[in-house]
N, C-alpha and C positions, 0 to 999 in steps of 0.2 A: 388396646380390645387385640386377639390373638384370631385374625381375620382367617386363618387356617382350622377353625373350629369343625365338627365334624358331626352329624345325626347319630354317632356313636360316640358322640362325648356326651350326649342326653342319657341320662340315665333314672333309673327306678330304685327307688326307695323304699325297703321296706320297715314299718316304724314299730316300734314296739305294742301291743298290742296287753292291756290290761281290763280282763276280762271277771265278773263276777255275779252273785245272780240281779243286781241290781243293774246292767249293762256294760259296757266296756267303755272303756279310755284308751287313751292314743296322743300320749304326748310325743309336740314337736321342738325341740328347742337349735334355733339358730348357733351356727359354728359348732355344735355339736354333733345333730340329728341330720343336720344340711351346713352344707357349702359354703354360706355367707350368713351373716347379721342380718336377721329382719328387719327390714324397715320398714316396711307396709305391706299392711294385708284387706286382700277385700275379697269378695265373694260374688259370682255373678247366677241369678236362678233366675224363675218363668221364662226360661228358653222353650217353645213351644217343641215338641217331640221333633226328633227329627233335623232340627235346623242346626246350621252352625254358626260360630263365634271365630273374635282372633283375627288368623290370616295377616302375622304384623310380625317385625322383628323389633329385635333392641339392641342399641350400639355396647351399653355397658351394663347394663341391667341382667341381674339373673333372675330368674323366676322358679319358682316351685308348684304344680298344677298338682291340686287333690281330688279327686272326687266322692265329696263328702259324703253325697249319697246321688243313689243312680248312677247313668253312667255315660262314658262319652268315649269318640277316638280323637288323638295327638295327633295330627300330620305333619310331620317333622322333616324339614328342606334345609338342606346347608348350600345349596346353588348348584351341586353336583349329583349327590343322594336324595331319597329320600326314605324316609321309615314311616311307620303306623306305631301308637301305641294305642292300644286299649285302657282306659283308668275305670276301676271298679267295683275297686275297694279302699273304703277311708281309711285304711294303713299303710297306703302305696302314695308317694308321690313321685311326678317326673318333674328330674330336675333340670331346667331348658336355659343353658349357658348363653352368655349374648351370641349375636353372628347369625342363632340359626332362627329360622322362618316357622311361625310356628301358627295354627291355622284348628282350632277346634271343632268339631263334627258330628252329626249322629249323636245329641244329646237326649236321652231318653227322655217322658215324660217324667217332669218335676227332679231333674238330677241338682244337684248344684255343685259348679265347680268354685274349689278354694283357692286362694293366689295369695302365694309367699312371695316379696320380692325386695330385692340386694338393694334397692334406693326409693325413696319416694317417687309421686309422678313428675316426671318430665317430657312435657309434649316433643322436645327438641332430641330425646331418648330412642325416640321412634321410629322406627321406618314402614311407612304403610301401603307403600307402592311396588310390587315387586321386581319392577322393573329397574328400580330405585336401589332394592335391597340388591339388584345384579350389578348394580354399578358401586354401590360401597364394598362389597367384594371384591374386588377390581384395584383397590386405593392399596 
């Protein structure tokens, strides 16, 4: 893991939109539209309006967050810099590389956060305490 990763390495990716009278579709293909092979997909929903989620980092796992419905902000932190990105369109995804502390905040009522990851769930990959995160960055 590159421990010199910055919040500015997190990138907003615009996906293709295919529209017609029947509605819209946005295809996402791992290693084509996003910089990793997709190993896990999950979504977060029924978050009370205005509430927060997340607040952790990954040691090795890449994530892509999409506001499939509604909106929320993602607060990114690399131990030195902070950056906030608003997600509110289902055709944009935020790529978060390993080593970035991320917290999802200010969910709109009815929001759905779609998450695609580069690895299957591994509790050992999570850093859930901010002081542990800062120690991890010093390694």
